[in-house]
mmCIF entry with sequence, helices, sheets and N, C-alpha, C, O atoms, coordinates in Angstrom:
data_MODEL
# 
_entry.id   MODEL 
# 
_entity.id                         1 
_entity.type                       polymer 
_entity.pdbx_number_of_molecules   1 
# 
_entity_poly.entity_id                      1 
_entity_poly.type                           'polypeptide(L)' 
_entity_poly.nstd_linkage                   no 
_entity_poly.nstd_monomer                   no 
_entity_poly.pdbx_seq_one_letter_code       
;(UNK)(UNK)(UNK)(UNK)(UNK)(UNK)(UNK)(UNK)(UNK)(UNK)(UNK)(UNK)(UNK)(UNK)(UNK)(UNK)
(UNK)(UNK)(UNK)(UNK)(UNK)(UNK)(UNK)(UNK)(UNK)(UNK)(UNK)(UNK)(UNK)(UNK)(UNK)(UNK)
(UNK)(UNK)(UNK)(UNK)(UNK)(UNK)(UNK)(UNK)(UNK)(UNK)(UNK)(UNK)(UNK)(UNK)(UNK)(UNK)
(UNK)(UNK)(UNK)(UNK)(UNK)(UNK)(UNK)
;
_entity_poly.pdbx_seq_one_letter_code_can   XXXXXXXXXXXXXXXXXXXXXXXXXXXXXXXXXXXXXXXXXXXXXXXXXXXXXXX 
_entity_poly.pdbx_strand_id                 A 
# 
loop_
_entity_poly_seq.entity_id 
_entity_poly_seq.num 
_entity_poly_seq.mon_id 
_entity_poly_seq.hetero 
1 1  UNK n 
1 2  UNK n 
1 3  UNK n 
1 4  UNK n 
1 5  UNK n 
1 6  UNK n 
1 7  UNK n 
1 8  UNK n 
1 9  UNK n 
1 10 UNK n 
1 11 UNK n 
1 12 UNK n 
1 13 UNK n 
1 14 UNK n 
1 15 UNK n 
1 16 UNK n 
1 17 UNK n 
1 18 UNK n 
1 19 UNK n 
1 20 UNK n 
1 21 UNK n 
1 22 UNK n 
1 23 UNK n 
1 24 UNK n 
1 25 UNK n 
1 26 UNK n 
1 27 UNK n 
1 28 UNK n 
1 29 UNK n 
1 30 UNK n 
1 31 UNK n 
1 32 UNK n 
1 33 UNK n 
1 34 UNK n 
1 35 UNK n 
1 36 UNK n 
1 37 UNK n 
1 38 UNK n 
1 39 UNK n 
1 40 UNK n 
1 41 UNK n 
1 42 UNK n 
1 43 UNK n 
1 44 UNK n 
1 45 UNK n 
1 46 UNK n 
1 47 UNK n 
1 48 UNK n 
1 49 UNK n 
1 50 UNK n 
1 51 UNK n 
1 52 UNK n 
1 53 UNK n 
1 54 UNK n 
1 55 UNK n 
# 
_struct_asym.id          A 
_struct_asym.entity_id   1 
# 
loop_
_struct_conf.conf_type_id 
_struct_conf.id 
_struct_conf.pdbx_PDB_helix_id 
_struct_conf.beg_label_comp_id 
_struct_conf.beg_label_asym_id 
_struct_conf.beg_label_seq_id 
_struct_conf.pdbx_beg_PDB_ins_code 
_struct_conf.end_label_comp_id 
_struct_conf.end_label_asym_id 
_struct_conf.end_label_seq_id 
_struct_conf.pdbx_end_PDB_ins_code 
_struct_conf.beg_auth_comp_id 
_struct_conf.beg_auth_asym_id 
_struct_conf.beg_auth_seq_id 
_struct_conf.end_auth_comp_id 
_struct_conf.end_auth_asym_id 
_struct_conf.end_auth_seq_id 
_struct_conf.pdbx_PDB_helix_class 
_struct_conf.details 
_struct_conf.pdbx_PDB_helix_length 
HELX_P HELX_P1 AA1 UNK A 2  ? UNK A 18 ? UNK A 2  UNK A 18 1 ? 17 
HELX_P HELX_P2 AA2 UNK A 21 ? UNK A 54 ? UNK A 21 UNK A 54 1 ? 34 
# 
_struct_conf_type.id          HELX_P 
_struct_conf_type.criteria    ? 
_struct_conf_type.reference   ? 
# 
loop_
_atom_site.group_PDB 
_atom_site.id 
_atom_site.type_symbol 
_atom_site.label_atom_id 
_atom_site.label_alt_id 
_atom_site.label_comp_id 
_atom_site.label_asym_id 
_atom_site.label_entity_id 
_atom_site.label_seq_id 
_atom_site.pdbx_PDB_ins_code 
_atom_site.Cartn_x 
_atom_site.Cartn_y 
_atom_site.Cartn_z 
_atom_site.occupancy 
_atom_site.B_iso_or_equiv 
_atom_site.pdbx_formal_charge 
_atom_site.auth_seq_id 
_atom_site.auth_comp_id 
_atom_site.auth_asym_id 
_atom_site.auth_atom_id 
_atom_site.pdbx_PDB_model_num 
ATOM 1   N N  . UNK A 1 1  ? -102.463 157.862 -5.547  1.00 0.00 ? 1  UNK A N  1 
ATOM 2   C CA . UNK A 1 1  ? -102.345 156.715 -6.429  1.00 0.00 ? 1  UNK A CA 1 
ATOM 3   C C  . UNK A 1 1  ? -102.171 157.184 -7.877  1.00 0.00 ? 1  UNK A C  1 
ATOM 4   O O  . UNK A 1 1  ? -101.458 156.558 -8.661  1.00 0.00 ? 1  UNK A O  1 
ATOM 5   N N  . UNK A 1 2  ? -102.817 158.266 -8.210  1.00 0.00 ? 2  UNK A N  1 
ATOM 6   C CA . UNK A 1 2  ? -102.646 158.808 -9.553  1.00 0.00 ? 2  UNK A CA 1 
ATOM 7   C C  . UNK A 1 2  ? -101.201 159.246 -9.768  1.00 0.00 ? 2  UNK A C  1 
ATOM 8   O O  . UNK A 1 2  ? -100.676 159.158 -10.878 1.00 0.00 ? 2  UNK A O  1 
ATOM 9   N N  . UNK A 1 3  ? -100.565 159.715 -8.702  1.00 0.00 ? 3  UNK A N  1 
ATOM 10  C CA . UNK A 1 3  ? -99.158  160.113 -8.777  1.00 0.00 ? 3  UNK A CA 1 
ATOM 11  C C  . UNK A 1 3  ? -98.289  158.929 -9.210  1.00 0.00 ? 3  UNK A C  1 
ATOM 12  O O  . UNK A 1 3  ? -97.409  159.078 -10.057 1.00 0.00 ? 3  UNK A O  1 
ATOM 13  N N  . UNK A 1 4  ? -98.540  157.746 -8.620  1.00 0.00 ? 4  UNK A N  1 
ATOM 14  C CA . UNK A 1 4  ? -97.755  156.558 -8.958  1.00 0.00 ? 4  UNK A CA 1 
ATOM 15  C C  . UNK A 1 4  ? -98.007  156.127 -10.401 1.00 0.00 ? 4  UNK A C  1 
ATOM 16  O O  . UNK A 1 4  ? -97.090  155.659 -11.076 1.00 0.00 ? 4  UNK A O  1 
ATOM 17  N N  . UNK A 1 5  ? -99.238  156.281 -10.877 1.00 0.00 ? 5  UNK A N  1 
ATOM 18  C CA . UNK A 1 5  ? -99.535  155.949 -12.268 1.00 0.00 ? 5  UNK A CA 1 
ATOM 19  C C  . UNK A 1 5  ? -98.740  156.851 -13.205 1.00 0.00 ? 5  UNK A C  1 
ATOM 20  O O  . UNK A 1 5  ? -98.208  156.387 -14.214 1.00 0.00 ? 5  UNK A O  1 
ATOM 21  N N  . UNK A 1 6  ? -98.658  158.126 -12.876 1.00 0.00 ? 6  UNK A N  1 
ATOM 22  C CA . UNK A 1 6  ? -97.902  159.066 -13.706 1.00 0.00 ? 6  UNK A CA 1 
ATOM 23  C C  . UNK A 1 6  ? -96.405  158.756 -13.643 1.00 0.00 ? 6  UNK A C  1 
ATOM 24  O O  . UNK A 1 6  ? -95.706  158.838 -14.653 1.00 0.00 ? 6  UNK A O  1 
ATOM 25  N N  . UNK A 1 7  ? -95.921  158.400 -12.455 1.00 0.00 ? 7  UNK A N  1 
ATOM 26  C CA . UNK A 1 7  ? -94.505  158.057 -12.310 1.00 0.00 ? 7  UNK A CA 1 
ATOM 27  C C  . UNK A 1 7  ? -94.154  156.851 -13.173 1.00 0.00 ? 7  UNK A C  1 
ATOM 28  O O  . UNK A 1 7  ? -93.150  156.869 -13.884 1.00 0.00 ? 7  UNK A O  1 
ATOM 29  N N  . UNK A 1 8  ? -94.975  155.800 -13.114 1.00 0.00 ? 8  UNK A N  1 
ATOM 30  C CA . UNK A 1 8  ? -94.695  154.624 -13.932 1.00 0.00 ? 8  UNK A CA 1 
ATOM 31  C C  . UNK A 1 8  ? -94.831  154.922 -15.419 1.00 0.00 ? 8  UNK A C  1 
ATOM 32  O O  . UNK A 1 8  ? -94.118  154.337 -16.234 1.00 0.00 ? 8  UNK A O  1 
ATOM 33  N N  . UNK A 1 9  ? -95.741  155.827 -15.782 1.00 0.00 ? 9  UNK A N  1 
ATOM 34  C CA . UNK A 1 9  ? -95.869  156.216 -17.185 1.00 0.00 ? 9  UNK A CA 1 
ATOM 35  C C  . UNK A 1 9  ? -94.601  156.929 -17.653 1.00 0.00 ? 9  UNK A C  1 
ATOM 36  O O  . UNK A 1 9  ? -94.118  156.671 -18.755 1.00 0.00 ? 9  UNK A O  1 
ATOM 37  N N  . UNK A 1 10 ? -94.062  157.818 -16.829 1.00 0.00 ? 10 UNK A N  1 
ATOM 38  C CA . UNK A 1 10 ? -92.824  158.524 -17.189 1.00 0.00 ? 10 UNK A CA 1 
ATOM 39  C C  . UNK A 1 10 ? -91.664  157.537 -17.296 1.00 0.00 ? 10 UNK A C  1 
ATOM 40  O O  . UNK A 1 10 ? -90.844  157.637 -18.209 1.00 0.00 ? 10 UNK A O  1 
ATOM 41  N N  . UNK A 1 11 ? -91.594  156.585 -16.364 1.00 0.00 ? 11 UNK A N  1 
ATOM 42  C CA . UNK A 1 11 ? -90.540  155.565 -16.433 1.00 0.00 ? 11 UNK A CA 1 
ATOM 43  C C  . UNK A 1 11 ? -90.658  154.770 -17.730 1.00 0.00 ? 11 UNK A C  1 
ATOM 44  O O  . UNK A 1 11 ? -89.654  154.467 -18.375 1.00 0.00 ? 11 UNK A O  1 
ATOM 45  N N  . UNK A 1 12 ? -91.897  154.433 -18.109 1.00 0.00 ? 12 UNK A N  1 
ATOM 46  C CA . UNK A 1 12 ? -92.115  153.685 -19.341 1.00 0.00 ? 12 UNK A CA 1 
ATOM 47  C C  . UNK A 1 12 ? -91.680  154.491 -20.567 1.00 0.00 ? 12 UNK A C  1 
ATOM 48  O O  . UNK A 1 12 ? -91.077  153.949 -21.494 1.00 0.00 ? 12 UNK A O  1 
ATOM 49  N N  . UNK A 1 13 ? -91.989  155.779 -20.564 1.00 0.00 ? 13 UNK A N  1 
ATOM 50  C CA . UNK A 1 13 ? -91.601  156.617 -21.705 1.00 0.00 ? 13 UNK A CA 1 
ATOM 51  C C  . UNK A 1 13 ? -90.089  156.749 -21.817 1.00 0.00 ? 13 UNK A C  1 
ATOM 52  O O  . UNK A 1 13 ? -89.537  156.651 -22.913 1.00 0.00 ? 13 UNK A O  1 
ATOM 53  N N  . UNK A 1 14 ? -89.416  156.968 -20.694 1.00 0.00 ? 14 UNK A N  1 
ATOM 54  C CA . UNK A 1 14 ? -87.962  157.099 -20.706 1.00 0.00 ? 14 UNK A CA 1 
ATOM 55  C C  . UNK A 1 14 ? -87.314  155.780 -21.127 1.00 0.00 ? 14 UNK A C  1 
ATOM 56  O O  . UNK A 1 14 ? -86.388  155.769 -21.939 1.00 0.00 ? 14 UNK A O  1 
ATOM 57  N N  . UNK A 1 15 ? -87.801  154.673 -20.574 1.00 0.00 ? 15 UNK A N  1 
ATOM 58  C CA . UNK A 1 15 ? -87.244  153.367 -20.936 1.00 0.00 ? 15 UNK A CA 1 
ATOM 59  C C  . UNK A 1 15 ? -87.495  153.061 -22.409 1.00 0.00 ? 15 UNK A C  1 
ATOM 60  O O  . UNK A 1 15 ? -86.643  152.468 -23.071 1.00 0.00 ? 15 UNK A O  1 
ATOM 61  N N  . UNK A 1 16 ? -88.646  153.456 -22.924 1.00 0.00 ? 16 UNK A N  1 
ATOM 62  C CA . UNK A 1 16 ? -88.932  153.252 -24.340 1.00 0.00 ? 16 UNK A CA 1 
ATOM 63  C C  . UNK A 1 16 ? -88.007  154.064 -25.230 1.00 0.00 ? 16 UNK A C  1 
ATOM 64  O O  . UNK A 1 16 ? -87.566  153.586 -26.275 1.00 0.00 ? 16 UNK A O  1 
ATOM 65  N N  . UNK A 1 17 ? -87.712  155.291 -24.819 1.00 0.00 ? 17 UNK A N  1 
ATOM 66  C CA . UNK A 1 17 ? -86.799  156.129 -25.596 1.00 0.00 ? 17 UNK A CA 1 
ATOM 67  C C  . UNK A 1 17 ? -85.378  155.572 -25.598 1.00 0.00 ? 17 UNK A C  1 
ATOM 68  O O  . UNK A 1 17 ? -84.645  155.711 -26.577 1.00 0.00 ? 17 UNK A O  1 
ATOM 69  N N  . UNK A 1 18 ? -84.998  154.937 -24.481 1.00 0.00 ? 18 UNK A N  1 
ATOM 70  C CA . UNK A 1 18 ? -83.649  154.391 -24.386 1.00 0.00 ? 18 UNK A CA 1 
ATOM 71  C C  . UNK A 1 18 ? -83.533  152.988 -24.978 1.00 0.00 ? 18 UNK A C  1 
ATOM 72  O O  . UNK A 1 18 ? -82.434  152.440 -25.072 1.00 0.00 ? 18 UNK A O  1 
ATOM 73  N N  . UNK A 1 19 ? -84.657  152.413 -25.374 1.00 0.00 ? 19 UNK A N  1 
ATOM 74  C CA . UNK A 1 19 ? -84.617  151.118 -26.041 1.00 0.00 ? 19 UNK A CA 1 
ATOM 75  C C  . UNK A 1 19 ? -84.792  149.920 -25.132 1.00 0.00 ? 19 UNK A C  1 
ATOM 76  O O  . UNK A 1 19 ? -84.538  148.791 -25.550 1.00 0.00 ? 19 UNK A O  1 
ATOM 77  N N  . UNK A 1 20 ? -85.215  150.135 -23.914 1.00 0.00 ? 20 UNK A N  1 
ATOM 78  C CA . UNK A 1 20 ? -85.463  149.020 -22.999 1.00 0.00 ? 20 UNK A CA 1 
ATOM 79  C C  . UNK A 1 20 ? -86.921  148.609 -23.130 1.00 0.00 ? 20 UNK A C  1 
ATOM 80  O O  . UNK A 1 20 ? -87.768  149.081 -22.372 1.00 0.00 ? 20 UNK A O  1 
ATOM 81  N N  . UNK A 1 21 ? -87.220  147.747 -24.072 1.00 0.00 ? 21 UNK A N  1 
ATOM 82  C CA . UNK A 1 21 ? -88.603  147.373 -24.379 1.00 0.00 ? 21 UNK A CA 1 
ATOM 83  C C  . UNK A 1 21 ? -89.302  146.652 -23.250 1.00 0.00 ? 21 UNK A C  1 
ATOM 84  O O  . UNK A 1 21 ? -90.472  146.924 -22.981 1.00 0.00 ? 21 UNK A O  1 
ATOM 85  N N  . UNK A 1 22 ? -88.618  145.738 -22.582 1.00 0.00 ? 22 UNK A N  1 
ATOM 86  C CA . UNK A 1 22 ? -89.247  144.978 -21.506 1.00 0.00 ? 22 UNK A CA 1 
ATOM 87  C C  . UNK A 1 22 ? -89.615  145.841 -20.322 1.00 0.00 ? 22 UNK A C  1 
ATOM 88  O O  . UNK A 1 22 ? -90.706  145.721 -19.764 1.00 0.00 ? 22 UNK A O  1 
ATOM 89  N N  . UNK A 1 23 ? -88.698  146.714 -19.940 1.00 0.00 ? 23 UNK A N  1 
ATOM 90  C CA . UNK A 1 23 ? -88.953  147.612 -18.814 1.00 0.00 ? 23 UNK A CA 1 
ATOM 91  C C  . UNK A 1 23 ? -90.059  148.608 -19.168 1.00 0.00 ? 23 UNK A C  1 
ATOM 92  O O  . UNK A 1 23 ? -90.909  148.924 -18.336 1.00 0.00 ? 23 UNK A O  1 
ATOM 93  N N  . UNK A 1 24 ? -90.040  149.091 -20.390 1.00 0.00 ? 24 UNK A N  1 
ATOM 94  C CA . UNK A 1 24 ? -91.055  150.049 -20.817 1.00 0.00 ? 24 UNK A CA 1 
ATOM 95  C C  . UNK A 1 24 ? -92.433  149.402 -20.823 1.00 0.00 ? 24 UNK A C  1 
ATOM 96  O O  . UNK A 1 24 ? -93.411  150.016 -20.395 1.00 0.00 ? 24 UNK A O  1 
ATOM 97  N N  . UNK A 1 25 ? -92.514  148.178 -21.300 1.00 0.00 ? 25 UNK A N  1 
ATOM 98  C CA . UNK A 1 25 ? -93.798  147.487 -21.327 1.00 0.00 ? 25 UNK A CA 1 
ATOM 99  C C  . UNK A 1 25 ? -94.330  147.207 -19.936 1.00 0.00 ? 25 UNK A C  1 
ATOM 100 O O  . UNK A 1 25 ? -95.521  147.372 -19.676 1.00 0.00 ? 25 UNK A O  1 
ATOM 101 N N  . UNK A 1 26 ? -93.454  146.788 -19.047 1.00 0.00 ? 26 UNK A N  1 
ATOM 102 C CA . UNK A 1 26 ? -93.867  146.499 -17.669 1.00 0.00 ? 26 UNK A CA 1 
ATOM 103 C C  . UNK A 1 26 ? -94.318  147.772 -16.958 1.00 0.00 ? 26 UNK A C  1 
ATOM 104 O O  . UNK A 1 26 ? -95.332  147.769 -16.261 1.00 0.00 ? 26 UNK A O  1 
ATOM 105 N N  . UNK A 1 27 ? -93.578  148.845 -17.130 1.00 0.00 ? 27 UNK A N  1 
ATOM 106 C CA . UNK A 1 27 ? -93.937  150.106 -16.482 1.00 0.00 ? 27 UNK A CA 1 
ATOM 107 C C  . UNK A 1 27 ? -95.240  150.665 -17.040 1.00 0.00 ? 27 UNK A C  1 
ATOM 108 O O  . UNK A 1 27 ? -96.057  151.209 -16.297 1.00 0.00 ? 27 UNK A O  1 
ATOM 109 N N  . UNK A 1 28 ? -95.429  150.532 -18.333 1.00 0.00 ? 28 UNK A N  1 
ATOM 110 C CA . UNK A 1 28 ? -96.676  151.000 -18.937 1.00 0.00 ? 28 UNK A CA 1 
ATOM 111 C C  . UNK A 1 28 ? -97.852  150.175 -18.435 1.00 0.00 ? 28 UNK A C  1 
ATOM 112 O O  . UNK A 1 28 ? -98.931  150.716 -18.196 1.00 0.00 ? 28 UNK A O  1 
ATOM 113 N N  . UNK A 1 29 ? -97.656  148.883 -18.274 1.00 0.00 ? 29 UNK A N  1 
ATOM 114 C CA . UNK A 1 29 ? -98.712  148.031 -17.747 1.00 0.00 ? 29 UNK A CA 1 
ATOM 115 C C  . UNK A 1 29 ? -99.085  148.395 -16.320 1.00 0.00 ? 29 UNK A C  1 
ATOM 116 O O  . UNK A 1 29 ? -100.266 148.447 -15.976 1.00 0.00 ? 29 UNK A O  1 
ATOM 117 N N  . UNK A 1 30 ? -98.083  148.645 -15.489 1.00 0.00 ? 30 UNK A N  1 
ATOM 118 C CA . UNK A 1 30 ? -98.337  149.048 -14.106 1.00 0.00 ? 30 UNK A CA 1 
ATOM 119 C C  . UNK A 1 30 ? -99.058  150.396 -14.068 1.00 0.00 ? 30 UNK A C  1 
ATOM 120 O O  . UNK A 1 30 ? -99.988  150.584 -13.285 1.00 0.00 ? 30 UNK A O  1 
ATOM 121 N N  . UNK A 1 31 ? -98.631  151.321 -14.907 1.00 0.00 ? 31 UNK A N  1 
ATOM 122 C CA . UNK A 1 31 ? -99.268  152.638 -14.948 1.00 0.00 ? 31 UNK A CA 1 
ATOM 123 C C  . UNK A 1 31 ? -100.731 152.503 -15.374 1.00 0.00 ? 31 UNK A C  1 
ATOM 124 O O  . UNK A 1 31 ? -101.602 153.184 -14.833 1.00 0.00 ? 31 UNK A O  1 
ATOM 125 N N  . UNK A 1 32 ? -100.996 151.640 -16.327 1.00 0.00 ? 32 UNK A N  1 
ATOM 126 C CA . UNK A 1 32 ? -102.368 151.452 -16.803 1.00 0.00 ? 32 UNK A CA 1 
ATOM 127 C C  . UNK A 1 32 ? -103.243 150.842 -15.703 1.00 0.00 ? 32 UNK A C  1 
ATOM 128 O O  . UNK A 1 32 ? -104.376 151.279 -15.502 1.00 0.00 ? 32 UNK A O  1 
ATOM 129 N N  . UNK A 1 33 ? -102.733 149.855 -15.005 1.00 0.00 ? 33 UNK A N  1 
ATOM 130 C CA . UNK A 1 33 ? -103.493 149.230 -13.917 1.00 0.00 ? 33 UNK A CA 1 
ATOM 131 C C  . UNK A 1 33 ? -103.775 150.234 -12.814 1.00 0.00 ? 33 UNK A C  1 
ATOM 132 O O  . UNK A 1 33 ? -104.902 150.320 -12.325 1.00 0.00 ? 33 UNK A O  1 
ATOM 133 N N  . UNK A 1 34 ? -102.760 150.997 -12.416 1.00 0.00 ? 34 UNK A N  1 
ATOM 134 C CA . UNK A 1 34 ? -102.957 151.992 -11.361 1.00 0.00 ? 34 UNK A CA 1 
ATOM 135 C C  . UNK A 1 34 ? -103.936 153.078 -11.780 1.00 0.00 ? 34 UNK A C  1 
ATOM 136 O O  . UNK A 1 34 ? -104.713 153.562 -10.957 1.00 0.00 ? 34 UNK A O  1 
ATOM 137 N N  . UNK A 1 35 ? -103.910 153.462 -13.042 1.00 0.00 ? 35 UNK A N  1 
ATOM 138 C CA . UNK A 1 35 ? -104.848 154.474 -13.526 1.00 0.00 ? 35 UNK A CA 1 
ATOM 139 C C  . UNK A 1 35 ? -106.279 153.979 -13.430 1.00 0.00 ? 35 UNK A C  1 
ATOM 140 O O  . UNK A 1 35 ? -107.162 154.714 -12.989 1.00 0.00 ? 35 UNK A O  1 
ATOM 141 N N  . UNK A 1 36 ? -106.520 152.732 -13.841 1.00 0.00 ? 36 UNK A N  1 
ATOM 142 C CA . UNK A 1 36 ? -107.878 152.215 -13.799 1.00 0.00 ? 36 UNK A CA 1 
ATOM 143 C C  . UNK A 1 36 ? -108.350 151.976 -12.362 1.00 0.00 ? 36 UNK A C  1 
ATOM 144 O O  . UNK A 1 36 ? -109.535 152.135 -12.071 1.00 0.00 ? 36 UNK A O  1 
ATOM 145 N N  . UNK A 1 37 ? -107.446 151.598 -11.469 1.00 0.00 ? 37 UNK A N  1 
ATOM 146 C CA . UNK A 1 37 ? -107.809 151.463 -10.054 1.00 0.00 ? 37 UNK A CA 1 
ATOM 147 C C  . UNK A 1 37 ? -108.183 152.837 -9.502  1.00 0.00 ? 37 UNK A C  1 
ATOM 148 O O  . UNK A 1 37 ? -109.171 152.966 -8.779  1.00 0.00 ? 37 UNK A O  1 
ATOM 149 N N  . UNK A 1 38 ? -107.402 153.860 -9.835  1.00 0.00 ? 38 UNK A N  1 
ATOM 150 C CA . UNK A 1 38 ? -107.710 155.218 -9.398  1.00 0.00 ? 38 UNK A CA 1 
ATOM 151 C C  . UNK A 1 38 ? -109.061 155.663 -9.945  1.00 0.00 ? 38 UNK A C  1 
ATOM 152 O O  . UNK A 1 38 ? -109.850 156.276 -9.226  1.00 0.00 ? 38 UNK A O  1 
ATOM 153 N N  . UNK A 1 39 ? -109.329 155.360 -11.205 1.00 0.00 ? 39 UNK A N  1 
ATOM 154 C CA . UNK A 1 39 ? -110.590 155.746 -11.828 1.00 0.00 ? 39 UNK A CA 1 
ATOM 155 C C  . UNK A 1 39 ? -111.764 155.055 -11.143 1.00 0.00 ? 39 UNK A C  1 
ATOM 156 O O  . UNK A 1 39 ? -112.792 155.686 -10.898 1.00 0.00 ? 39 UNK A O  1 
ATOM 157 N N  . UNK A 1 40 ? -111.627 153.776 -10.832 1.00 0.00 ? 40 UNK A N  1 
ATOM 158 C CA . UNK A 1 40 ? -112.694 153.039 -10.147 1.00 0.00 ? 40 UNK A CA 1 
ATOM 159 C C  . UNK A 1 40 ? -112.939 153.608 -8.752  1.00 0.00 ? 40 UNK A C  1 
ATOM 160 O O  . UNK A 1 40 ? -114.086 153.762 -8.335  1.00 0.00 ? 40 UNK A O  1 
ATOM 161 N N  . UNK A 1 41 ? -111.857 153.921 -8.029  1.00 0.00 ? 41 UNK A N  1 
ATOM 162 C CA . UNK A 1 41 ? -112.014 154.515 -6.697  1.00 0.00 ? 41 UNK A CA 1 
ATOM 163 C C  . UNK A 1 41 ? -112.656 155.892 -6.764  1.00 0.00 ? 41 UNK A C  1 
ATOM 164 O O  . UNK A 1 41 ? -113.427 156.257 -5.876  1.00 0.00 ? 41 UNK A O  1 
ATOM 165 N N  . UNK A 1 42 ? -112.354 156.657 -7.797  1.00 0.00 ? 42 UNK A N  1 
ATOM 166 C CA . UNK A 1 42 ? -112.969 157.970 -7.979  1.00 0.00 ? 42 UNK A CA 1 
ATOM 167 C C  . UNK A 1 42 ? -114.472 157.829 -8.186  1.00 0.00 ? 42 UNK A C  1 
ATOM 168 O O  . UNK A 1 42 ? -115.257 158.553 -7.573  1.00 0.00 ? 42 UNK A O  1 
ATOM 169 N N  . UNK A 1 43 ? -114.873 156.897 -9.050  1.00 0.00 ? 43 UNK A N  1 
ATOM 170 C CA . UNK A 1 43 ? -116.299 156.690 -9.315  1.00 0.00 ? 43 UNK A CA 1 
ATOM 171 C C  . UNK A 1 43 ? -117.012 156.227 -8.046  1.00 0.00 ? 43 UNK A C  1 
ATOM 172 O O  . UNK A 1 43 ? -118.098 156.718 -7.738  1.00 0.00 ? 43 UNK A O  1 
ATOM 173 N N  . UNK A 1 44 ? -116.416 155.290 -7.305  1.00 0.00 ? 44 UNK A N  1 
ATOM 174 C CA . UNK A 1 44 ? -117.024 154.834 -6.061  1.00 0.00 ? 44 UNK A CA 1 
ATOM 175 C C  . UNK A 1 44 ? -117.150 155.969 -5.049  1.00 0.00 ? 44 UNK A C  1 
ATOM 176 O O  . UNK A 1 44 ? -118.151 156.064 -4.339  1.00 0.00 ? 44 UNK A O  1 
ATOM 177 N N  . UNK A 1 45 ? -116.151 156.816 -4.986  1.00 0.00 ? 45 UNK A N  1 
ATOM 178 C CA . UNK A 1 45 ? -116.191 157.946 -4.068  1.00 0.00 ? 45 UNK A CA 1 
ATOM 179 C C  . UNK A 1 45 ? -117.293 158.935 -4.452  1.00 0.00 ? 45 UNK A C  1 
ATOM 180 O O  . UNK A 1 45 ? -117.997 159.454 -3.586  1.00 0.00 ? 45 UNK A O  1 
ATOM 181 N N  . UNK A 1 46 ? -117.437 159.190 -5.734  1.00 0.00 ? 46 UNK A N  1 
ATOM 182 C CA . UNK A 1 46 ? -118.494 160.103 -6.183  1.00 0.00 ? 46 UNK A CA 1 
ATOM 183 C C  . UNK A 1 46 ? -119.873 159.535 -5.897  1.00 0.00 ? 46 UNK A C  1 
ATOM 184 O O  . UNK A 1 46 ? -120.763 160.267 -5.464  1.00 0.00 ? 46 UNK A O  1 
ATOM 185 N N  . UNK A 1 47 ? -120.065 158.246 -6.131  1.00 0.00 ? 47 UNK A N  1 
ATOM 186 C CA . UNK A 1 47 ? -121.362 157.608 -5.862  1.00 0.00 ? 47 UNK A CA 1 
ATOM 187 C C  . UNK A 1 47 ? -121.659 157.627 -4.365  1.00 0.00 ? 47 UNK A C  1 
ATOM 188 O O  . UNK A 1 47 ? -122.787 157.911 -3.962  1.00 0.00 ? 47 UNK A O  1 
ATOM 189 N N  . UNK A 1 48 ? -120.660 157.327 -3.542  1.00 0.00 ? 48 UNK A N  1 
ATOM 190 C CA . UNK A 1 48 ? -120.844 157.358 -2.092  1.00 0.00 ? 48 UNK A CA 1 
ATOM 191 C C  . UNK A 1 48 ? -121.187 158.769 -1.626  1.00 0.00 ? 48 UNK A C  1 
ATOM 192 O O  . UNK A 1 48 ? -122.018 158.942 -0.734  1.00 0.00 ? 48 UNK A O  1 
ATOM 193 N N  . UNK A 1 49 ? -120.564 159.763 -2.212  1.00 0.00 ? 49 UNK A N  1 
ATOM 194 C CA . UNK A 1 49 ? -120.860 161.149 -1.866  1.00 0.00 ? 49 UNK A CA 1 
ATOM 195 C C  . UNK A 1 49 ? -122.280 161.548 -2.235  1.00 0.00 ? 49 UNK A C  1 
ATOM 196 O O  . UNK A 1 49 ? -122.927 162.297 -1.504  1.00 0.00 ? 49 UNK A O  1 
ATOM 197 N N  . UNK A 1 50 ? -122.763 161.054 -3.361  1.00 0.00 ? 50 UNK A N  1 
ATOM 198 C CA . UNK A 1 50 ? -124.139 161.351 -3.759  1.00 0.00 ? 50 UNK A CA 1 
ATOM 199 C C  . UNK A 1 50 ? -125.133 160.704 -2.813  1.00 0.00 ? 50 UNK A C  1 
ATOM 200 O O  . UNK A 1 50 ? -126.137 161.322 -2.460  1.00 0.00 ? 50 UNK A O  1 
ATOM 201 N N  . UNK A 1 51 ? -124.875 159.472 -2.396  1.00 0.00 ? 51 UNK A N  1 
ATOM 202 C CA . UNK A 1 51 ? -125.771 158.787 -1.464  1.00 0.00 ? 51 UNK A CA 1 
ATOM 203 C C  . UNK A 1 51 ? -125.714 159.430 -0.076  1.00 0.00 ? 51 UNK A C  1 
ATOM 204 O O  . UNK A 1 51 ? -126.720 159.480 0.631   1.00 0.00 ? 51 UNK A O  1 
ATOM 205 N N  . UNK A 1 52 ? -124.570 159.906 0.298   1.00 0.00 ? 52 UNK A N  1 
ATOM 206 C CA . UNK A 1 52 ? -124.431 160.537 1.611   1.00 0.00 ? 52 UNK A CA 1 
ATOM 207 C C  . UNK A 1 52 ? -125.214 161.838 1.672   1.00 0.00 ? 52 UNK A C  1 
ATOM 208 O O  . UNK A 1 52 ? -125.828 162.145 2.694   1.00 0.00 ? 52 UNK A O  1 
ATOM 209 N N  . UNK A 1 53 ? -125.196 162.604 0.590   1.00 0.00 ? 53 UNK A N  1 
ATOM 210 C CA . UNK A 1 53 ? -125.934 163.875 0.552   1.00 0.00 ? 53 UNK A CA 1 
ATOM 211 C C  . UNK A 1 53 ? -127.435 163.647 0.499   1.00 0.00 ? 53 UNK A C  1 
ATOM 212 O O  . UNK A 1 53 ? -128.204 164.438 1.046   1.00 0.00 ? 53 UNK A O  1 
ATOM 213 N N  . UNK A 1 54 ? -127.861 162.564 -0.158  1.00 0.00 ? 54 UNK A N  1 
ATOM 214 C CA . UNK A 1 54 ? -129.288 162.277 -0.291  1.00 0.00 ? 54 UNK A CA 1 
ATOM 215 C C  . UNK A 1 54 ? -129.906 161.870 1.039   1.00 0.00 ? 54 UNK A C  1 
ATOM 216 O O  . UNK A 1 54 ? -131.099 162.086 1.254   1.00 0.00 ? 54 UNK A O  1 
ATOM 217 N N  . UNK A 1 55 ? -129.125 161.291 1.925   1.00 0.00 ? 55 UNK A N  1 
ATOM 218 C CA . UNK A 1 55 ? -129.674 160.786 3.196   1.00 0.00 ? 55 UNK A CA 1 
ATOM 219 C C  . UNK A 1 55 ? -129.976 161.892 4.169   1.00 0.00 ? 55 UNK A C  1 
ATOM 220 O O  . UNK A 1 55 ? -130.441 161.628 5.278   1.00 0.00 ? 55 UNK A O  1 
# 
């Protein structure tokens, strides 16, 4: 999932350089959402791993 966030970020940067503001904004928004979803899943995975080891 982090891979897709990076891909959309690169698309946003390229579109921004070429002057496509709408596409760049949409791609940056998607990249930001995917990054935060990845971050939330990472935190949940770490917490689950800590509880699993404690048991």
